[in-house]
Kinemage of the C-alpha trace (Angstrom):
@kinemage 1
@onewidth
@group {chain A} dominant
@subgroup {mainchain}
@vectorlist {calphas} color= white
{ca met a 1} P 0.000 0.000 0.000
{ca ala a 2} L 2.934 2.325 0.543
{ca arg a 3} L 3.524 2.862 -3.194
{ca arg a 4} L 3.130 6.556 -3.888
{ca val a 5} L 0.814 7.556 -6.736
{ca glu a 6} L 0.582 11.118 -8.044
{ca his a 7} L -2.497 12.901 -9.417
{ca pro a 8} L -1.174 15.856 -11.437
{ca ala a 9} L -4.321 16.012 -13.593
{ca ala a 10} L -6.374 16.614 -10.423
{ca gly a 11} L -9.272 14.506 -11.701
{ca tyr a 12} L -10.398 14.070 -8.100
{ca lys a 13} L -11.993 17.531 -8.283
{ca lys a 14} L -14.879 15.952 -10.197
{ca ile a 15} L -16.073 13.963 -7.192
{ca phe a 16} L -16.762 17.242 -5.384
{ca glu a 17} L -19.070 18.677 -8.061
{ca thr a 18} L -22.855 19.043 -8.038
{ca val a 19} L -24.909 16.508 -9.997
{ca glu a 20} L -28.573 16.134 -10.824
{ca glu a 21} L -30.790 13.351 -9.573
{ca leu a 22} L -32.222 10.814 -12.023
{ca asn a 23} L -35.842 10.421 -13.113
{ca glu a 24} L -35.455 6.678 -13.501
{ca pro a 25} L -32.770 3.983 -13.156
{ca ile a 26} L -30.268 3.807 -16.010
{ca pro a 27} L -28.671 0.587 -17.305
{ca ala a 28} L -24.998 -0.145 -16.732
{ca lys a 29} L -22.567 -1.775 -19.135
{ca ile a 30} L -21.093 -4.880 -17.534
{ca thr a 31} L -17.627 -6.211 -18.206
{ca gly a 32} L -16.414 -9.357 -16.465
{ca val a 33} L -18.711 -11.706 -14.593
{ca ile a 34} L -20.779 -10.748 -11.572
{ca pro a 35} L -21.224 -13.789 -9.298
{ca ser a 36} L -24.630 -15.382 -9.931
{ca trp a 37} L -25.465 -15.299 -6.222
{ca leu a 38} L -24.851 -11.545 -5.936
{ca gly a 39} L -28.292 -9.958 -6.187
{ca gly a 40} L -29.764 -7.023 -4.340
{ca ser a 41} L -28.731 -3.400 -3.969
{ca leu a 42} L -25.744 -1.324 -2.989
{ca leu a 43} L -27.074 1.759 -1.174
{ca arg a 44} L -24.736 4.715 -0.630
{ca met a 45} L -25.032 8.160 0.920
{ca gly a 46} L -23.036 11.290 0.205
{ca pro a 47} L -23.224 14.954 -0.771
{ca gly a 48} L -24.621 15.760 -4.201
{ca leu a 49} L -25.386 19.492 -4.136
{ca phe a 50} L -22.338 21.615 -3.350
{ca glu a 51} L -23.785 25.102 -3.911
{ca ile a 52} L -27.165 26.788 -4.025
{ca gly a 53} L -28.109 30.188 -5.451
{ca gly a 54} L -24.481 31.127 -5.912
{ca glu a 55} L -23.678 30.251 -2.271
{ca pro a 56} L -21.138 27.447 -1.858
{ca phe a 57} L -21.275 24.808 0.825
{ca asn a 58} L -17.856 24.996 2.449
{ca his a 59} L -17.131 21.583 3.925
{ca leu a 60} L -17.097 18.007 2.647
{ca phe a 61} L -19.896 17.246 5.123
{ca asp a 62} L -22.147 20.139 4.028
{ca gly a 63} L -23.397 19.116 0.570
{ca gln a 64} L -27.025 18.062 0.418
{ca ala a 65} L -27.827 14.381 0.904
{ca leu a 66} L -27.947 12.232 -2.223
{ca leu a 67} L -28.990 8.569 -2.005
{ca his a 68} L -27.424 6.238 -4.612
{ca lys a 69} L -28.434 2.712 -5.580
{ca phe a 70} L -26.823 0.112 -7.800
{ca asp a 71} L -29.338 -2.712 -8.358
{ca met a 72} L -28.087 -6.166 -9.355
{ca lys a 73} L -30.705 -8.569 -10.672
{ca asp a 74} L -30.804 -11.371 -13.237
{ca gly a 75} L -27.333 -10.571 -14.536
{ca lys a 76} L -28.187 -6.895 -15.117
{ca val a 77} L -27.178 -3.768 -13.221
{ca thr a 78} L -28.923 -0.392 -13.016
{ca tyr a 79} L -27.976 2.845 -11.273
{ca tyr a 80} L -30.366 5.330 -9.668
{ca arg a 81} L -30.088 8.344 -7.361
{ca lys a 82} L -32.349 10.863 -5.679
{ca phe a 83} L -31.865 13.743 -3.290
{ca ile a 84} L -33.346 13.172 0.157
{ca arg a 85} L -36.183 15.657 0.704
{ca thr a 86} L -34.900 16.901 4.034
{ca asp a 87} L -36.007 20.243 5.414
{ca ala a 88} L -32.484 21.514 4.688
{ca tyr a 89} L -32.755 20.522 1.009
{ca val a 90} L -36.369 21.518 0.365
{ca arg a 91} L -36.006 24.939 1.950
{ca ala a 92} L -32.683 25.601 0.240
{ca met a 93} L -34.186 24.764 -3.139
{ca thr a 94} L -37.308 26.806 -2.397
{ca glu a 95} L -35.446 29.925 -1.227
{ca asn a 96} L -32.413 29.410 -3.477
{ca arg a 97} L -29.973 29.902 -0.611
{ca val a 98} L -28.487 28.099 2.390
{ca val a 99} L -31.298 28.175 4.969
{ca ile a 100} L -30.135 25.744 7.673
{ca thr a 101} L -26.593 25.806 9.054
{ca glu a 102} L -24.496 22.807 8.054
{ca phe a 103} L -21.314 21.321 9.492
{ca gly a 104} L -18.993 23.962 8.047
{ca thr a 105} L -21.398 26.444 6.435
{ca ala a 106} L -23.372 29.029 8.399
{ca ala a 107} L -26.861 30.033 7.296
{ca tyr a 108} L -27.867 33.667 7.499
{ca pro a 109} L -31.325 35.261 7.811
{ca asp a 110} L -33.339 35.990 4.723
{ca pro a 111} L -31.880 39.237 3.284
{ca cys a 112} L -35.404 40.304 2.335
{ca lys a 113} L -36.388 40.590 6.012
{ca asn a 114} L -36.030 43.914 7.775
{ca ile a 115} L -33.313 44.495 10.361
{ca phe a 116} L -35.612 43.708 13.308
{ca ser a 117} L -36.738 40.389 11.847
{ca arg a 118} L -33.123 39.409 11.146
{ca phe a 119} L -32.075 40.295 14.693
{ca phe a 120} L -34.750 38.101 16.245
{ca thr a 121} L -33.914 35.264 13.859
{ca tyr a 122} L -30.357 35.303 15.209
{ca phe a 123} L -31.567 35.555 18.795
{ca arg a 124} L -33.767 32.488 18.472
{ca gly a 125} L -30.773 30.470 17.299
{ca ile a 126} L -30.203 28.337 14.244
{ca glu a 127} L -32.091 25.159 13.438
{ca val a 128} L -30.319 21.828 13.729
{ca thr a 129} L -29.739 20.301 10.304
{ca asp a 130} L -31.421 17.128 9.108
{ca asn a 131} L -29.046 16.814 6.127
{ca cys a 132} L -28.655 13.021 6.349
{ca met a 133} L -25.717 12.617 3.964
{ca val a 134} L -23.428 10.345 5.987
{ca asn a 135} L -24.917 6.837 6.048
{ca val a 136} L -27.973 4.644 5.500
{ca tyr a 137} L -28.871 1.610 7.639
{ca pro a 138} L -31.843 -0.534 8.710
{ca ile a 139} L -33.865 -0.250 11.904
{ca gly a 140} L -36.368 -3.067 12.166
{ca glu a 141} L -37.829 -3.477 8.697
{ca asp a 142} L -37.249 0.160 7.726
{ca phe a 143} L -34.280 2.078 6.330
{ca tyr a 144} L -32.957 5.421 7.516
{ca ala a 145} L -30.573 7.967 6.041
{ca val a 146} L -28.591 9.636 8.816
{ca thr a 147} L -26.118 12.280 9.815
{ca glu a 148} L -24.947 12.952 13.407
{ca thr a 149} L -27.768 15.114 14.738
{ca asn a 150} L -31.005 14.014 16.410
{ca tyr a 151} L -32.797 13.817 13.052
{ca ile a 152} L -32.889 10.681 10.920
{ca thr a 153} L -34.898 10.254 7.714
{ca lys a 154} L -36.892 7.187 6.744
{ca val a 155} L -36.444 6.286 3.065
{ca asp a 156} L -37.803 3.705 0.655
{ca pro a 157} L -34.833 1.539 -0.460
{ca asp a 158} L -36.615 0.595 -3.690
{ca ser a 159} L -37.950 3.923 -4.990
{ca leu a 160} L -35.472 6.065 -2.970
{ca glu a 161} L -38.401 8.269 -1.971
{ca thr a 162} L -38.220 10.234 1.265
{ca leu a 163} L -40.868 8.974 3.692
{ca lys a 164} L -40.569 10.594 7.116
{ca lys a 165} L -38.346 12.785 9.277
{ca val a 166} L -37.825 11.347 12.776
{ca asp a 167} L -36.668 13.327 15.820
{ca leu a 168} L -34.890 10.902 18.157
{ca cys a 169} L -35.162 13.421 20.997
{ca lys a 170} L -38.831 12.402 21.252
{ca tyr a 171} L -37.777 8.917 22.310
{ca leu a 172} L -34.289 9.210 23.817
{ca ser a 173} L -32.219 11.531 25.970
{ca val a 174} L -29.607 12.376 23.319
{ca asn a 175} L -28.555 15.526 21.506
{ca gly a 176} L -27.626 13.451 18.470
{ca val a 177} L -26.329 9.980 17.615
{ca thr a 178} L -23.480 8.599 15.523
{ca ala a 179} L -23.910 7.522 11.922
{ca his a 180} L -22.254 4.192 12.816
{ca pro a 181} L -24.518 2.039 14.969
{ca his a 182} L -23.886 -1.622 15.723
{ca thr a 183} L -26.450 -4.291 14.958
{ca asp a 184} L -26.825 -7.655 16.694
{ca ser a 185} L -27.808 -10.762 14.770
{ca asp a 186} L -31.415 -10.420 15.976
{ca gly a 187} L -31.651 -6.868 14.585
{ca thr a 188} L -31.135 -4.995 17.866
{ca val a 189} L -29.419 -1.664 17.132
{ca tyr a 190} L -26.979 0.045 19.529
{ca asn a 191} L -25.808 3.616 19.168
{ca met a 192} L -24.288 6.492 21.157
{ca gly a 193} L -24.998 10.167 21.645
{ca asn a 194} L -24.071 12.934 24.036
{ca cys a 195} L -26.601 14.206 26.550
{ca phe a 196} L -27.037 16.238 29.729
{ca gly a 197} L -26.150 14.063 32.695
{ca lys a 198} L -26.082 14.716 36.430
{ca asn a 199} L -25.759 18.308 37.658
{ca met a 200} L -26.258 19.628 34.113
{ca ser a 201} L -22.877 18.275 33.038
{ca leu a 202} L -22.416 16.617 29.668
{ca ala a 203} L -22.299 12.832 29.400
{ca tyr a 204} L -22.562 10.071 26.796
{ca asn a 205} L -25.560 7.739 26.505
{ca ile a 206} L -25.430 4.315 24.895
{ca val a 207} L -28.880 3.543 23.503
{ca lys a 208} L -30.670 0.442 22.267
{ca ile a 209} L -33.365 0.120 19.623
{ca pro a 210} L -35.077 -3.300 19.623
{ca pro a 211} L -35.511 -5.434 16.482
{ca ala a 212} L -38.626 -5.544 14.326
{ca gln a 213} L -41.733 -6.014 16.462
{ca ser a 214} L -44.220 -8.837 15.980
{ca asp a 215} L -47.071 -6.357 16.347
{ca lys a 216} L -45.565 -4.231 13.519
{ca ser a 217} L -45.083 -1.263 15.848
{ca asp a 218} L -42.149 1.087 15.297
{ca pro a 219} L -39.025 -0.174 17.150
{ca ile a 220} L -37.811 3.429 17.570
{ca glu a 221} L -40.760 4.082 19.889
{ca arg a 222} L -39.330 1.416 22.226
{ca ser a 223} L -35.801 2.831 22.266
{ca glu a 224} L -34.050 3.105 25.611
{ca val a 225} L -30.837 4.316 27.208
{ca val a 226} L -28.857 1.345 28.525
{ca val a 227} L -25.855 3.021 30.161
{ca gln a 228} L -24.388 6.499 30.663
{ca leu a 229} L -20.690 7.386 30.604
{ca pro a 230} L -19.289 10.601 32.114
{ca ser a 231} L -17.524 13.303 30.135
{ca ser a 232} L -13.969 14.206 31.169
{ca glu a 233} L -14.951 17.898 30.981
{ca arg a 234} L -18.248 19.127 32.364
{ca met a 235} L -19.275 21.459 29.530
{ca lys a 236} L -17.037 20.148 26.764
{ca pro a 237} L -17.952 16.685 25.494
{ca ser a 238} L -15.640 15.001 23.039
{ca tyr a 239} L -16.579 14.614 19.414
{ca phe a 240} L -17.048 10.960 18.442
{ca his a 241} L -18.052 9.274 15.215
{ca ser a 242} L -18.203 5.590 16.187
{ca phe a 243} L -17.707 3.177 19.096
{ca gly a 244} L -16.760 -0.446 19.719
{ca leu a 245} L -18.882 -3.454 20.668
{ca thr a 246} L -17.809 -6.928 21.826
{ca asp a 247} L -19.939 -9.809 23.077
{ca asn a 248} L -19.936 -8.413 26.610
{ca tyr a 249} L -18.649 -4.826 26.488
{ca phe a 250} L -19.095 -1.390 24.958
{ca val a 251} L -15.869 0.453 24.111
{ca phe a 252} L -15.870 4.243 23.945
{ca val a 253} L -12.813 6.322 23.058
{ca glu a 254} L -12.921 9.891 24.373
{ca gln a 255} L -10.607 11.944 22.198
{ca pro a 256} L -9.142 15.434 22.782
{ca val a 257} L -11.304 17.088 20.102
{ca lys a 258} L -13.987 18.856 22.127
{ca ile a 259} L -17.317 20.566 21.512
{ca asn a 260} L -17.303 23.827 23.478
{ca leu a 261} L -20.930 23.934 24.566
{ca leu a 262} L -20.878 27.573 25.664
{ca lys a 263} L -19.319 28.633 22.387
{ca phe a 264} L -21.831 26.450 20.581
{ca leu a 265} L -24.840 28.087 22.263
{ca ser a 266} L -23.564 31.661 22.140
{ca ala a 267} L -22.324 31.435 18.552
{ca trp a 268} L -25.636 30.080 17.324
{ca ser a 269} L -27.718 32.598 19.257
{ca ile a 270} L -25.810 35.791 18.488
{ca arg a 271} L -23.962 35.464 15.203
{ca gly a 272} L -23.694 33.250 12.166
{ca ala a 273} L -21.569 30.241 13.011
{ca ser a 274} L -21.282 26.615 11.920
{ca tyr a 275} L -20.656 23.423 13.860
{ca met a 276} L -16.973 23.596 12.925
{ca asp a 277} L -16.638 26.946 14.732
{ca cys a 278} L -17.480 25.250 18.011
{ca phe a 279} L -14.753 22.595 18.083
{ca glu a 280} L -11.526 23.025 20.028
{ca ser a 281} L -8.667 20.752 21.075
{ca asn a 282} L -7.632 19.939 24.626
{ca glu a 283} L -3.857 19.803 24.277
{ca ser a 284} L -3.245 18.168 27.651
{ca met a 285} L -5.850 15.433 28.178
{ca gly a 286} L -4.508 12.826 25.760
{ca thr a 287} L -7.076 10.144 24.924
{ca trp a 288} L -9.262 8.178 27.344
{ca phe a 289} L -10.785 4.713 26.869
{ca his a 290} L -14.045 3.878 28.668
{ca leu a 291} L -15.575 0.420 29.125
{ca ala a 292} L -19.139 -0.518 29.968
{ca thr a 293} L -20.649 -3.944 30.483
{ca arg a 294} L -23.603 -4.991 28.338
{ca asp a 295} L -25.491 -7.346 30.707
{ca pro a 296} L -26.070 -5.974 33.206
{ca ala a 297} L -25.294 -2.598 31.667
{ca gly a 298} L -22.888 -0.518 33.720
{ca his a 299} L -19.947 1.846 33.422
{ca met a 300} L -16.671 0.237 34.575
{ca ser a 301} L -15.565 3.391 36.375
{ca ser a 302} L -12.650 1.669 38.134
{ca his a 303} L -10.946 1.002 34.787
{ca lys a 304} L -9.246 4.248 33.736
{ca phe a 305} L -7.330 3.784 30.495
{ca arg a 306} L -5.196 6.622 29.115
{ca thr a 307} L -2.909 7.095 26.120
{ca ser a 308} L -1.418 9.870 23.989
{ca ala a 309} L -3.588 12.192 21.907
{ca phe a 310} L -5.134 11.067 18.645
{ca asn a 311} L -8.163 11.757 16.463
{ca leu a 312} L -10.524 8.851 15.903
{ca phe a 313} L -13.406 8.523 13.508
{ca his a 314} L -13.695 4.825 12.685
{ca his a 315} L -13.362 1.741 14.856
{ca ile a 316} L -12.374 -1.344 12.869
{ca asn a 317} L -13.269 -4.041 15.390
{ca ala a 318} L -12.995 -4.965 19.064
{ca tyr a 319} L -13.002 -8.390 20.706
{ca glu a 320} L -12.315 -10.199 23.972
{ca asp a 321} L -9.381 -12.593 24.367
{ca glu a 322} L -8.056 -14.231 27.558
{ca gly a 323} L -9.060 -11.435 29.914
{ca phe a 324} L -8.256 -8.580 27.530
{ca ile a 325} L -10.208 -6.428 25.114
{ca val a 326} L -8.402 -5.878 21.810
{ca val a 327} L -9.407 -2.652 20.045
{ca asp a 328} L -8.353 -1.892 16.451
{ca leu a 329} L -8.718 1.717 15.305
{ca cys a 330} L -8.049 4.050 12.385
{ca thr a 331} L -6.261 6.882 14.201
{ca trp a 332} L -4.731 10.239 13.314
{ca lys a 333} L -1.846 11.228 15.591
{ca gly a 334} L -2.179 14.318 17.786
{ca tyr a 335} L -4.963 16.617 18.925
{ca asp a 336} L -5.234 18.771 15.763
{ca phe a 337} L -8.750 18.203 14.332
{ca val a 338} L -8.588 16.311 11.037
{ca tyr a 339} L -11.889 17.794 9.817
{ca asp a 340} L -10.117 21.165 9.573
{ca tyr a 341} L -8.423 19.772 6.466
{ca leu a 342} L -11.626 18.612 4.756
{ca tyr a 343} L -12.930 21.954 3.557
{ca leu a 344} L -13.800 21.759 -0.127
{ca ala a 345} L -11.469 24.639 -0.930
{ca asn a 346} L -8.608 22.403 0.221
{ca leu a 347} L -9.790 19.241 -1.519
{ca arg a 348} L -10.365 21.038 -4.843
{ca gln a 349} L -6.865 22.486 -5.071
{ca glu a 350} L -4.256 21.419 -7.598
{ca trp a 351} L -2.364 18.287 -6.622
{ca glu a 352} L 0.779 19.949 -5.295
{ca glu a 353} L -1.305 22.234 -3.080
{ca val a 354} L -3.371 19.294 -1.825
{ca lys a 355} L -0.159 17.572 -0.804
{ca lys a 356} L 1.163 20.648 0.987
{ca ala a 357} L -2.040 20.980 3.015
{ca ala a 358} L -2.001 17.289 3.935
{ca met a 359} L 1.582 17.591 5.151
{ca arg a 360} L 0.344 19.899 7.907
{ca ala a 361} L -2.392 17.481 8.987
{ca pro a 362} L -2.124 14.673 11.565
{ca gln a 363} L -0.416 11.480 10.392
{ca pro a 364} L -2.764 8.462 10.003
{ca glu a 365} L -2.047 5.073 11.569
{ca val a 366} L -3.956 1.840 12.083
{ca arg a 367} L -3.399 0.945 15.726
{ca arg a 368} L -4.184 -1.927 18.066
{ca tyr a 369} L -4.766 -1.192 21.745
{ca val a 370} L -5.156 -3.907 24.388
{ca leu a 371} L -7.174 -3.213 27.546
{ca pro a 372} L -6.706 -5.592 30.513
{ca leu a 373} L -9.891 -6.415 32.404
{ca asp a 374} L -8.230 -7.714 35.590
{ca leu a 375} L -6.298 -5.022 37.461
{ca his a 376} L -4.337 -5.680 40.672
{ca lys a 377} L -2.447 -3.058 42.698
{ca glu a 378} L 0.612 -5.267 43.108
{ca glu a 379} L 1.190 -5.174 39.346
{ca gln a 380} L 1.980 -1.459 39.200
{ca gly a 381} L 4.693 -0.541 36.711
{ca lys a 382} L 4.457 -3.812 34.805
{ca asn a 383} L 3.143 -4.526 31.323
{ca leu a 384} L -0.141 -6.298 31.954
{ca val a 385} L -0.618 -7.542 28.370
{ca ser a 386} L 0.247 -11.218 28.059
{ca leu a 387} L -1.197 -11.930 24.604
{ca ser a 388} L 1.586 -13.480 22.534
{ca tyr a 389} L 0.532 -12.024 19.198
{ca thr a 390} L 0.719 -8.295 19.961
{ca thr a 391} L 3.334 -5.761 21.049
{ca ala a 392} L 0.698 -3.446 22.527
{ca thr a 393} L 1.270 -2.693 26.208
{ca ala a 394} L -0.763 -1.608 29.238
{ca val a 395} L 0.983 -0.391 32.411
{ca leu a 396} L -0.816 0.246 35.702
{ca asn a 397} L 0.216 3.544 37.292
{ca ile a 398} L 0.304 4.406 40.994
{ca asp a 399} L -2.789 6.630 40.585
{ca gly a 400} L -4.816 3.679 39.310
{ca thr a 401} L -4.832 4.698 35.660
{ca val a 402} L -3.574 2.312 32.995
{ca trp a 403} L -1.277 3.767 30.343
{ca leu a 404} L -1.714 2.178 26.913
{ca glu a 405} L 0.808 1.988 24.096
{ca pro a 406} L -0.398 0.618 20.757
{ca glu a 407} L 0.873 -1.824 18.225
{ca val a 408} L 0.929 -0.145 14.807
{ca leu a 409} L -0.770 -2.360 12.227
{ca phe a 410} L -0.255 -0.006 9.309
{ca ser a 411} L 1.472 3.322 8.771
{ca gly a 412} L 2.533 5.049 5.565
{ca pro a 413} L 3.512 8.688 5.025
{ca arg a 414} L 0.252 10.576 4.298
{ca leu a 415} L -1.378 7.268 3.301
{ca ala a 416} L -4.412 6.475 5.404
{ca phe a 417} L -6.304 3.210 5.748
{ca glu a 418} L -9.794 4.572 6.438
{ca phe a 419} L -13.523 3.805 6.107
{ca pro a 420} L -12.787 0.282 7.427
{ca gln a 421} L -14.999 -2.733 6.904
{ca ile a 422} L -14.905 -6.345 8.093
{ca asn a 423} L -16.959 -9.480 7.563
{ca tyr a 424} L -19.399 -7.994 10.063
{ca ser a 425} L -21.862 -10.859 10.529
{ca leu a 426} L -19.049 -13.339 11.172
{ca cys a 427} L -16.407 -11.224 12.927
{ca arg a 428} L -17.960 -8.306 14.793
{ca gly a 429} L -16.746 -8.662 18.372
{ca lys a 430} L -14.681 -11.741 17.457
{ca lys a 431} L -11.006 -12.380 16.874
{ca tyr a 432} L -10.479 -11.838 13.158
{ca ser a 433} L -7.848 -11.542 10.445
{ca phe a 434} L -8.960 -9.161 7.715
{ca ala a 435} L -10.060 -5.560 7.386
{ca tyr a 436} L -10.893 -3.764 4.152
{ca gly a 437} L -10.529 -0.037 3.709
{ca leu a 438} L -10.316 2.969 1.444
{ca gly a 439} L -6.787 4.216 0.879
{ca leu a 440} L -6.476 8.001 1.211
{ca asn a 441} L -3.472 9.571 -0.489
{ca his a 442} L -3.140 13.040 1.083
{ca phe a 443} L -6.900 12.772 1.780
{ca ile a 444} L -7.667 11.819 -1.857
{ca pro a 445} L -9.256 8.331 -2.200
{ca asp a 446} L -7.244 6.425 -4.801
{ca arg a 447} L -7.072 2.754 -3.751
{ca ile a 448} L -8.871 -0.113 -2.049
{ca val a 449} L -6.859 -1.995 0.547
{ca lys a 450} L -7.096 -5.302 2.355
{ca leu a 451} L -5.162 -5.544 5.620
{ca asn a 452} L -4.284 -8.723 7.491
{ca val a 453} L -4.378 -7.444 11.076
{ca gln a 454} L -2.422 -10.453 12.297
{ca thr a 455} L 0.486 -10.440 9.824
{ca lys a 456} L 0.207 -6.794 8.610
{ca glu a 457} L 0.249 -7.991 4.987
{ca thr a 458} L -1.663 -5.774 2.547
{ca trp a 459} L -3.286 -6.203 -0.850
{ca val a 460} L -4.168 -3.232 -3.054
{ca trp a 461} L -6.526 -2.510 -5.945
{ca gln a 462} L -5.634 0.662 -7.789
{ca glu a 463} L -6.166 2.022 -11.286
{ca glu a 464} L -4.837 5.204 -12.867
{ca asp a 465} L -7.098 8.253 -12.435
{ca cys a 466} L -9.695 6.245 -10.517
{ca tyr a 467} L -11.258 7.355 -7.245
{ca pro a 468} L -13.015 4.569 -5.326
{ca ser a 469} L -15.259 4.722 -2.261
{ca glu a 470} L -15.520 2.691 0.945
{ca pro a 471} L -15.477 -1.029 -0.009
{ca leu a 472} L -18.339 -3.081 1.422
{ca phe a 473} L -17.795 -6.783 2.105
{ca val a 474} L -20.479 -9.249 1.022
{ca gln a 475} L -19.977 -12.849 2.100
{ca thr a 476} L -20.399 -15.720 -0.343
{ca pro a 477} L -23.445 -17.780 0.708
{ca gly a 478} L -22.323 -20.803 2.700
{ca ala a 479} L -18.742 -19.547 2.992
{ca thr a 480} L -16.540 -21.021 5.728
{ca gln a 481} L -13.524 -18.729 5.285
{ca glu a 482} L -13.558 -15.181 6.703
{ca asp a 483} L -12.580 -13.515 3.426
{ca asp a 484} L -14.678 -15.648 1.062
{ca gly a 485} L -16.794 -12.986 -0.594
{ca val a 486} L -16.681 -9.856 -2.707
{ca leu a 487} L -16.031 -6.181 -2.164
{ca leu a 488} L -18.371 -3.596 -3.686
{ca ser a 489} L -17.200 -0.043 -4.321
{ca ile a 490} L -18.461 2.882 -6.358
{ca val a 491} L -15.542 4.160 -8.449
{ca val a 492} L -15.278 7.401 -10.408
{ca lys a 493} L -13.015 7.647 -13.457
{ca pro a 494} L -13.181 11.271 -14.722
{ca gly a 495} L -12.637 11.659 -18.448
{ca ala a 496} L -13.786 8.148 -19.302
{ca glu a 497} L -16.712 7.592 -21.651
{ca arg a 498} L -18.517 5.945 -18.745
{ca pro a 499} L -17.048 7.728 -15.705
{ca gly a 500} L -19.133 6.130 -12.941
{ca leu a 501} L -18.976 2.446 -12.111
{ca leu a 502} L -19.725 -0.282 -9.615
{ca leu a 503} L -16.584 -2.351 -9.010
{ca val a 504} L -16.783 -5.973 -7.849
{ca leu a 505} L -13.568 -7.421 -6.387
{ca asp a 506} L -12.679 -10.869 -5.079
{ca ala a 507} L -12.196 -10.179 -1.362
{ca met a 508} L -9.511 -12.840 -1.051
{ca asn a 509} L -6.965 -11.241 -3.387
{ca leu a 510} L -8.581 -7.999 -4.631
{ca thr a 511} L -8.642 -9.148 -8.248
{ca glu a 512} L -11.390 -7.632 -10.342
{ca leu a 513} L -14.379 -9.843 -11.077
{ca ala a 514} L -16.576 -7.315 -12.848
{ca arg a 515} L -17.494 -3.686 -13.272
{ca ala a 516} L -20.794 -2.085 -14.223
{ca glu a 517} L -20.256 1.304 -15.894
{ca val a 518} L -22.713 4.184 -16.394
{ca asp a 519} L -22.309 7.233 -18.613
{ca ile a 520} L -22.730 9.869 -15.886
{ca met a 521} L -20.544 11.243 -13.121
{ca ile a 522} L -21.058 10.082 -9.545
{ca pro a 523} L -19.942 12.390 -6.714
{ca val a 524} L -18.143 11.243 -3.590
{ca thr a 525} L -20.037 8.848 -1.326
{ca leu a 526} L -19.237 8.327 2.351
{ca his a 527} L -20.959 5.257 3.787
{ca gly a 528} L -23.684 2.791 2.955
{ca met a 529} L -24.821 -0.800 2.990
{ca tyr a 530} L -25.497 -3.851 0.885
{ca arg a 531} L -29.118 -4.923 0.878
{ca pro a 532} L -29.421 -8.572 -0.219
{ca gly a 533} L -31.993 -9.697 -2.706
{ca pro a 534} L -34.919 -11.785 -1.381
{ca gln a 535} L -33.222 -15.075 -2.204
{ca leu a 536} L -30.123 -14.178 -0.194
{ca ser a 537} L -31.547 -12.302 2.770
{ca ser a 538} L -31.304 -15.348 5.006
{ca ser a 539} L -27.779 -16.344 4.023
{ca ser a 540} L -25.927 -13.146 3.155
{ca ser a 541} L -25.088 -10.423 5.639
{ca ser a 542} L -26.240 -6.827 5.532
{ca glu a 543} L -23.203 -4.643 6.135
{ca glu a 544} L -23.210 -2.329 9.120
{ca asp a 545} L -20.389 0.204 9.483
{ca thr a 546} L -18.096 0.024 12.443
């Protein structure tokens, strides 16, 4: 994976350009052979509208939500996409301007209002966005497009129509939830969000949504908080994008990137500000690991794990082994916020400028941390990790904290292994061998990577002037080997006659099995899922991001 590839033509700019939705699915041209068992749909979320009325959206996470679908059926493939009819999108299109503040773009009052109306608009604060452009996943028998606020949007996975906006605050004590829940085999969904805890201090709630109900009632209405974890700073919760889940434990990593609540409230009430204006870094706290038991649910407050500062967005996997919890993460070294480098003005620069900006950003690493469950005072100063297959360490300090040092599973200069996936149905919470990810070259996606987390061996798919997306693993029906399956990725090849394509790779060796090309551009997508066809729903897993 460490081979350096240059992009002097800067074709990657095309994946950050506005596109139109489609009136109907369009056929794809297939080359190669798609496995006969591979039916169903690849659903993907991402931004599709990057400006409105001459106003640009500033950040990668600001563009309006576009739902994509590649359908595979009877040896044919079609592609379809529609914008989600969120309040943010509908009102922006109606008023031809940014109406609701996004992650890195502030909305301002209607310029047609008089000065008094504008003042009171500011004073009331800015509405929380429902721009669900990050991920799509199932809850019960329904499907929801999501971002990281309290709003999720129910969608029809067949027609891609927008069905209903749901406010999770009506059912749960959370200010928002991650776009990366975990799903048990019975369909139970777990997620996390920050909340107000005791004494009006901020805390983190782990929540549970039950599986589909026999009486056909909405599982969301039966959601509940299962455990609460404290924040290291009373009014400054950490930003988090995902969490870990084993058979018996929740794993939460509290990073030094903080949300300044006072700044958040004052900025939104008095002046135009975006979410990004309210983040700050705590340069002294390092990074904290929290554990909670699942049954009975409870915070393990006596286990205080600490390590040096890093940014974290995606957990790869976590599992229990001989009295330890092994946690594999996609990290970015230091406390400098990585999202500061994902403004569209940076990503759309010429290649040499993109590289210069990335050189100032935190360095990515795939790391393994090992958390001992049994702590004894007499073992102070010793490495508590006795697993033979890892160099990660954990040392008990005199103050009762445990200092963690990781084993590095992958590191390459300005080459990130990100958007990780595993064989989720087989390996989530289990000891495993393989992770699949998107290779970022100075933040530009230009390869698909398979990583053996035991041997650190890598395999790479890469093609000149091609920009892939997060690869989703789909297991071969009846497979007995962990990596027996395919990877699905949407790839963009600017300048080609058919610039958008669905790529199908053999997950064992990353050789190409097939591609299905369409004659239109496809913008960047972030996360998504594979929805099996009816004949495979009982034997093939539905991907859920970790």
